[in-house]
C-alpha atoms as a printed R data frame, in Angstrom:
    type eleno elety resid chain resno       x      y       z
1   ATOM     1    CA   MET     A     1 218.942  5.545 234.387
2   ATOM     2    CA   PRO     A     2 218.014  8.726 232.408
3   ATOM     3    CA   ASP     A     3 219.804 11.978 233.334
4   ATOM     4    CA   PHE     A     4 217.152 14.571 234.293
5   ATOM     5    CA   SER     A     5 219.624 17.242 235.474
6   ATOM     6    CA   ALA     A     6 219.569 19.106 232.157
7   ATOM     7    CA   SER     A     7 215.777 19.329 232.192
8   ATOM     8    CA   ARG     A     8 215.796 21.005 235.574
9   ATOM     9    CA   TRP     A     9 217.270 24.270 234.235
10  ATOM    10    CA   PRO     A    10 214.211 25.339 232.205
11  ATOM    11    CA   MET     A    11 212.044 24.602 235.240
12  ATOM    12    CA   ARG     A    12 214.317 26.599 237.522
13  ATOM    13    CA   THR     A    13 214.297 29.493 235.045
14  ATOM    14    CA   ALA     A    14 210.509 29.409 234.890
15  ATOM    15    CA   VAL     A    15 210.266 29.431 238.696
16  ATOM    16    CA   ALA     A    16 212.678 32.383 238.902
17  ATOM    17    CA   LEU     A    17 210.686 34.346 236.320
18  ATOM    18    CA   ILE     A    18 207.441 33.678 238.197
19  ATOM    19    CA   MET     A    19 209.031 34.899 241.441
20  ATOM    20    CA   LEU     A    20 210.308 38.089 239.744
21  ATOM    21    CA   ALA     A    21 206.878 38.736 238.238
22  ATOM    22    CA   GLY     A    22 205.309 38.305 241.659
23  ATOM    23    CA   LEU     A    23 207.790 40.745 243.198
24  ATOM    24    CA   TYR     A    24 207.066 43.306 240.464
25  ATOM    25    CA   LEU     A    25 203.308 43.049 241.003
26  ATOM    26    CA   THR     A    26 203.791 43.418 244.745
27  ATOM    27    CA   CYS     A    27 205.802 46.604 244.211
28  ATOM    28    CA   LEU     A    28 203.079 48.025 241.982
29  ATOM    29    CA   ALA     A    29 200.457 47.249 244.604
30  ATOM    30    CA   LEU     A    30 202.484 48.912 247.359
31  ATOM    31    CA   HIS     A    31 203.058 51.970 245.168
32  ATOM    32    CA   SER     A    32 199.320 52.386 244.658
33  ATOM    33    CA   MET     A    33 198.570 51.884 248.355
34  ATOM    34    CA   TYR     A    34 201.079 54.440 249.640
35  ATOM    35    CA   PRO     A    35 201.223 57.952 248.153
36  ATOM    36    CA   ALA     A    36 204.530 59.387 247.064
37  ATOM    37    CA   ARG     A    37 206.672 61.196 249.572
38  ATOM    38    CA   ALA     A    38 207.235 64.898 248.945
39  ATOM    39    CA   GLY     A    39 210.998 64.467 249.054
40  ATOM    40    CA   GLN     A    40 211.150 61.836 246.338
41  ATOM    41    CA   LEU     A    41 212.683 63.082 243.101
42  ATOM    42    CA   SER     A    42 212.255 59.966 240.983
43  ATOM    43    CA   ASP     A    43 209.525 61.658 238.952
44  ATOM    44    CA   ALA     A    44 211.372 64.968 238.602
45  ATOM    45    CA   ARG     A    45 212.091 64.299 234.911
46  ATOM    46    CA   HIS     A    46 208.358 64.598 234.196
47  ATOM    47    CA   TYR     A    47 208.163 68.123 235.642
48  ATOM    48    CA   ALA     A    48 209.023 71.428 233.987
49  ATOM    49    CA   VAL     A    49 210.505 74.203 236.118
50  ATOM    50    CA   LEU     A    50 208.275 77.281 236.260
51  ATOM    51    CA   PHE     A    51 210.492 79.329 238.594
52  ATOM    52    CA   ASN     A    52 214.264 79.014 238.263
53  ATOM    53    CA   GLY     A    53 215.146 80.507 241.648
54  ATOM    54    CA   LYS     A    54 217.188 83.291 240.022
55  ATOM    55    CA   ASN     A    55 214.770 85.688 238.341
56  ATOM    56    CA   LEU     A    56 211.075 86.134 237.523
57  ATOM    57    CA   ARG     A    57 211.383 85.318 233.820
58  ATOM    58    CA   GLY     A    58 208.142 83.695 232.629
59  ATOM    59    CA   TRP     A    59 206.012 85.481 235.246
60  ATOM    60    CA   ILE     A    60 203.911 88.658 235.115
61  ATOM    61    CA   GLN     A    61 203.364 90.875 238.166
62  ATOM    62    CA   VAL     A    62 200.309 92.942 239.103
63  ATOM    63    CA   PRO     A    63 201.098 95.561 240.321
64  ATOM    64    CA   ASP     A    64 204.615 96.024 238.983
65  ATOM    65    CA   HIS     A    65 207.561 95.584 241.343
66  ATOM    66    CA   SER     A    66 205.498 93.772 243.969
67  ATOM    67    CA   TRP     A    67 207.546 90.545 243.894
68  ATOM    68    CA   THR     A    68 211.248 89.755 244.006
69  ATOM    69    CA   VAL     A    69 213.659 86.825 244.296
70  ATOM    70    CA   LYS     A    70 215.121 86.364 247.775
71  ATOM    71    CA   HIS     A    71 217.450 83.506 248.728
72  ATOM    72    CA   GLY     A    72 216.207 81.445 245.796
73  ATOM    73    CA   ALA     A    73 212.525 82.000 246.576
74  ATOM    74    CA   MET     A    74 209.838 84.019 244.814
75  ATOM    75    CA   ALA     A    75 208.896 86.520 247.524
76  ATOM    76    CA   SER     A    76 206.019 88.988 247.837
77  ATOM    77    CA   LEU     A    77 206.939 92.482 249.017
78  ATOM    78    CA   GLY     A    78 203.737 93.276 250.892
79  ATOM    79    CA   VAL     A    79 203.134 96.435 248.905
80  ATOM    80    CA   GLY     A    80 199.459 95.797 248.145
81  ATOM    81    CA   ARG     A    81 196.837 93.418 246.893
82  ATOM    82    CA   GLY     A    82 197.942 91.699 243.707
83  ATOM    83    CA   MET     A    83 199.339 88.543 242.136
84  ATOM    84    CA   ILE     A    84 202.065 87.095 239.992
85  ATOM    85    CA   TYR     A    85 201.016 84.735 237.203
86  ATOM    86    CA   THR     A    86 202.540 82.551 234.502
87  ATOM    87    CA   ALA     A    87 203.096 83.775 230.972
88  ATOM    88    CA   ARG     A    88 201.886 80.317 229.840
89  ATOM    89    CA   ASP     A    89 198.395 78.862 230.027
90  ATOM    90    CA   PHE     A    90 197.644 75.415 231.438
91  ATOM    91    CA   SER     A    91 194.754 72.978 231.182
92  ATOM    92    CA   HIS     A    92 195.360 69.508 232.661
93  ATOM    93    CA   TYR     A    93 198.360 69.436 234.958
94  ATOM    94    CA   ARG     A    94 199.938 68.631 238.297
95  ATOM    95    CA   LEU     A    95 201.549 71.563 240.101
96  ATOM    96    CA   ARG     A    96 204.095 71.237 242.902
97  ATOM    97    CA   PHE     A    97 205.782 73.965 244.915
98  ATOM    98    CA   THR     A    98 207.274 74.677 248.336
99  ATOM    99    CA   ALA     A    99 205.956 77.616 250.356
100 ATOM   100    CA   ARG     A   100 205.914 79.432 253.676
101 ATOM   101    CA   GLN     A   101 204.677 82.733 255.099
102 ATOM   102    CA   ILE     A   102 207.135 85.053 256.796
103 ATOM   103    CA   SER     A   103 204.451 87.370 258.169
104 ATOM   104    CA   GLY     A   104 200.932 88.570 257.461
105 ATOM   105    CA   ASN     A   105 197.300 88.346 258.498
106 ATOM   106    CA   HIS     A   106 195.998 86.002 255.800
107 ATOM   107    CA   GLN     A   107 197.038 82.586 254.530
108 ATOM   108    CA   ALA     A   108 199.090 82.465 251.361
109 ATOM   109    CA   CYS     A   109 196.977 81.822 248.252
110 ATOM   110    CA   PHE     A   110 197.247 80.552 244.721
111 ATOM   111    CA   LEU     A   111 194.749 80.730 241.863
112 ATOM   112    CA   ILE     A   112 193.690 78.341 239.097
113 ATOM   113    CA   PHE     A   113 191.203 78.634 236.196
114 ATOM   114    CA   CYS     A   114 192.283 82.273 235.827
115 ATOM   115    CA   THR     A   115 191.254 84.796 233.181
116 ATOM   116    CA   ARG     A   116 194.290 86.249 231.443
117 ATOM   117    CA   PRO     A   117 194.143 90.082 231.370
118 ATOM   118    CA   GLN     A   118 193.605 91.700 228.000
119 ATOM   119    CA   ARG     A   119 196.442 93.857 226.772
120 ATOM   120    CA   GLY     A   120 196.113 97.423 228.081
121 ATOM   121    CA   LYS     A   121 193.180 96.627 230.352
122 ATOM   122    CA   LYS     A   122 193.025 96.349 234.126
123 ATOM   123    CA   PRO     A   123 193.053 92.707 235.301
124 ATOM   124    CA   LEU     A   124 189.997 91.306 237.025
125 ATOM   125    CA   ASP     A   125 190.319 90.949 240.776
126 ATOM   126    CA   ALA     A   126 192.321 87.764 241.515
127 ATOM   127    CA   LEU     A   127 192.139 87.117 237.741
128 ATOM   128    CA   ALA     A   128 188.551 85.927 238.326
129 ATOM   129    CA   GLY     A   129 190.057 82.610 239.375
130 ATOM   130    CA   ILE     A   130 189.440 79.888 241.933
131 ATOM   131    CA   GLN     A   131 191.457 80.469 245.098
132 ATOM   132    CA   PHE     A   132 193.133 77.827 247.252
133 ATOM   133    CA   GLN     A   133 194.457 79.065 250.588
134 ATOM   134    CA   ILE     A   134 197.517 77.196 251.792
135 ATOM   135    CA   PRO     A   135 198.352 75.179 253.690
136 ATOM   136    CA   ASN     A   136 195.176 74.716 255.744
137 ATOM   137    CA   GLY     A   137 192.531 74.875 253.064
138 ATOM   138    CA   GLY     A   138 190.539 78.088 252.972
139 ATOM   139    CA   HIS     A   139 189.054 78.999 249.585
140 ATOM   140    CA   TRP     A   140 187.184 81.536 247.465
141 ATOM   141    CA   ASP     A   141 185.463 81.742 244.070
142 ATOM   142    CA   TYR     A   142 186.408 85.012 242.335
143 ATOM   143    CA   ARG     A   143 184.509 84.394 239.121
144 ATOM   144    CA   LYS     A   144 182.479 87.306 237.836
145 ATOM   145    CA   GLY     A   145 178.983 87.100 239.298
146 ATOM   146    CA   HIS     A   146 180.144 84.882 242.163
147 ATOM   147    CA   ASN     A   147 182.751 86.404 244.510
148 ATOM   148    CA   ASN     A   148 181.878 84.059 247.374
149 ATOM   149    CA   SER     A   149 183.378 81.236 249.402
150 ATOM   150    CA   GLY     A   150 182.433 78.645 246.782
151 ATOM   151    CA   ARG     A   151 180.125 76.724 249.072
152 ATOM   152    CA   GLY     A   152 179.145 73.451 247.426
153 ATOM   153    CA   GLU     A   153 182.156 73.586 245.080
154 ATOM   154    CA   PHE     A   154 184.837 72.916 247.671
155 ATOM   155    CA   LYS     A   155 185.167 69.975 250.035
156 ATOM   156    CA   THR     A   156 187.532 70.338 252.986
157 ATOM   157    CA   LEU     A   157 189.098 67.034 253.963
158 ATOM   158    CA   ARG     A   158 190.019 66.142 257.523
159 ATOM   159    CA   HIS     A   159 193.693 66.855 258.204
160 ATOM   160    CA   LYS     A   160 196.059 68.060 260.890
161 ATOM   161    CA   LYS     A   161 196.763 71.778 261.190
162 ATOM   162    CA   PHE     A   162 199.904 72.796 259.320
163 ATOM   163    CA   ASN     A   163 202.322 75.522 260.430
164 ATOM   164    CA   ILE     A   164 202.129 78.358 257.900
165 ATOM   165    CA   HIS     A   165 205.537 79.748 258.885
166 ATOM   166    CA   LYS     A   166 207.514 76.559 258.220
167 ATOM   167    CA   TRP     A   167 208.267 75.244 254.745
168 ATOM   168    CA   TYR     A   168 205.671 72.856 253.346
169 ATOM   169    CA   ARG     A   169 205.190 71.210 249.962
170 ATOM   170    CA   VAL     A   170 202.008 71.638 247.924
171 ATOM   171    CA   GLU     A   171 200.707 69.332 245.216
172 ATOM   172    CA   ILE     A   172 197.550 70.037 243.253
173 ATOM   173    CA   THR     A   173 196.165 68.116 240.295
174 ATOM   174    CA   VAL     A   174 193.978 70.241 238.016
175 ATOM   175    CA   ASN     A   175 191.697 69.351 235.104
176 ATOM   176    CA   ALA     A   176 190.187 72.358 233.325
177 ATOM   177    CA   THR     A   177 187.902 70.200 231.155
178 ATOM   178    CA   ALA     A   178 186.283 68.531 234.155
179 ATOM   179    CA   GLY     A   179 186.543 71.604 236.394
180 ATOM   180    CA   THR     A   180 188.247 69.621 239.159
181 ATOM   181    CA   ALA     A   181 191.251 70.084 241.431
182 ATOM   182    CA   ARG     A   182 192.651 68.295 244.486
183 ATOM   183    CA   MET     A   183 195.226 69.872 246.802
184 ATOM   184    CA   ALA     A   184 197.503 68.002 249.212
185 ATOM   185    CA   ILE     A   185 200.153 69.213 251.666
186 ATOM   186    CA   SER     A   186 203.384 67.696 252.945
187 ATOM   187    CA   GLN     A   187 204.896 68.992 256.195
188 ATOM   188    CA   PRO     A   188 207.593 68.437 257.256
189 ATOM   189    CA   LEU     A   189 209.217 68.289 253.852
190 ATOM   190    CA   GLY     A   190 209.715 64.701 252.822
191 ATOM   191    CA   SER     A   191 206.632 63.408 254.624
192 ATOM   192    CA   ARG     A   192 203.613 61.977 252.818
193 ATOM   193    CA   PHE     A   193 201.180 64.290 251.077
194 ATOM   194    CA   VAL     A   194 197.947 64.730 253.027
195 ATOM   195    CA   PRO     A   195 194.798 65.584 250.979
196 ATOM   196    CA   VAL     A   196 193.357 68.885 252.220
197 ATOM   197    CA   LEU     A   197 190.928 70.388 249.716
198 ATOM   198    CA   ASP     A   198 188.877 69.254 246.711
199 ATOM   199    CA   PHE     A   199 187.170 71.453 244.122
200 ATOM   200    CA   LYS     A   200 184.584 70.455 241.543
201 ATOM   201    CA   ASN     A   201 182.565 72.692 239.251
202 ATOM   202    CA   LYS     A   202 182.692 71.962 235.541
203 ATOM   203    CA   ALA     A   203 181.419 75.432 234.668
204 ATOM   204    CA   ALA     A   204 184.374 76.997 236.473
205 ATOM   205    CA   GLY     A   205 187.021 74.977 234.630
206 ATOM   206    CA   LYS     A   206 188.971 76.925 232.027
207 ATOM   207    CA   VAL     A   207 192.396 77.040 230.434
208 ATOM   208    CA   GLY     A   208 194.480 79.860 231.834
209 ATOM   209    CA   PRO     A   209 197.534 80.962 233.806
210 ATOM   210    CA   ILE     A   210 198.534 79.792 237.283
211 ATOM   211    CA   ALA     A   211 198.900 82.590 239.827
212 ATOM   212    CA   PHE     A   212 200.175 83.238 243.331
213 ATOM   213    CA   GLN     A   213 198.070 85.849 245.083
214 ATOM   214    CA   MET     A   214 199.145 88.509 247.554
215 ATOM   215    CA   HIS     A   215 195.756 88.712 249.225
216 ATOM   216    CA   ASN     A   216 196.372 91.731 251.454
217 ATOM   217    CA   LYS     A   217 198.841 94.523 251.902
218 ATOM   218    CA   GLY     A   218 201.555 93.484 254.327
219 ATOM   219    CA   LEU     A   219 201.791 89.820 253.313
220 ATOM   220    CA   PHE     A   220 205.272 88.355 252.944
221 ATOM   221    CA   ASP     A   221 204.984 84.927 251.328
222 ATOM   222    CA   GLN     A   222 207.715 82.841 249.703
223 ATOM   223    CA   TYR     A   223 207.603 80.131 247.027
224 ATOM   224    CA   LYS     A   224 210.321 77.936 245.568
225 ATOM   225    CA   ASN     A   225 210.813 74.689 243.622
226 ATOM   226    CA   VAL     A   226 207.781 75.535 241.477
227 ATOM   227    CA   GLN     A   227 207.266 72.726 238.964
228 ATOM   228    CA   VAL     A   228 204.467 71.597 236.676
229 ATOM   229    CA   GLU     A   229 203.730 68.297 234.967
230 ATOM   230    CA   VAL     A   230 201.435 68.614 231.973
231 ATOM   231    CA   ILE     A   231 199.106 65.615 231.839
232 ATOM   232    CA   PRO     A   232 198.238 64.518 228.287
233 ATOM   233    CA   THR     A   233 194.570 64.848 227.468
234 ATOM   234    CA   HIS     A   234 193.225 62.053 225.293
235 ATOM   235    CA   PRO     A   235 190.048 62.210 223.187
236 ATOM   236    CA   HIS     A   236 186.945 61.319 225.179
237 ATOM   237    CA   SER     A   237 188.892 61.502 228.473
238 ATOM   238    CA   HIS     A   238 187.365 63.196 231.511
C-alpha cells in the first residue's frame, strides 16, 4: 500500500497558511471598524514632537511672555488676548495633543490655516485662521472679510458633553489643499476618539503655522504631548 504520510505535510502547511491569512484579514477588518484608542502608542514613531515639555523652543508668542511651561505643560498666563504658534508651517497633517482648562470664561481654542505674521508687522487677529474650540466644538472663521461663526463651513457632530477642566486628548486631521479638517476628542484619556467637528471650505485652506489661542484675558489653559504626523501628499491626491 502506498505511503501517503509524506504528502500530508504540504497540505497541512497550505491549510496553516490559509488560516494565518484569514486571521490577518480579520485583524485588518477589526482595525478599520474600531477607531484607535487615545492611549495607544503603537503609532508614536510616526509623530514628531512639537512641544518637548521643557521649554517653548519652536514656538512664537504674541504678546511676549504670555505663555510658560508648568509641570510639563504649555500654559497660558491669562495676561491678554493672544496666541502661541509654531515656527514651522504645515499643510497635510494629523495633530494630537492633550489639553485642559484650569479657569476662564471661554473654551480653549486652537487655530489652523493661519497667516504667518510678516516680520516687524502686527499679526492679524487670531492669525486670520480657522478656530476650533475644544473640547465641545465651538468655532469661528477669522479670515479677513469674514470674522463670523463659519456657518455652512462647520458641521457639529452629535457627541456627549466633555468636561473642559479634566484632561482630554484631541486629534485633528487637516488638509490645506482640500480645505478640510476633522476634530475628535477622547475623554477620559485612553478611551476612543469621538468625532466632534468637521470643517470644509477649499478657499480657506492654506499652508501655515498651527496655533493655540488665548481667546480672552483671564484664560488659563494647558497643553501637553503635542505631536504632529505629516501626511505625504501625492500628485493628483485630494
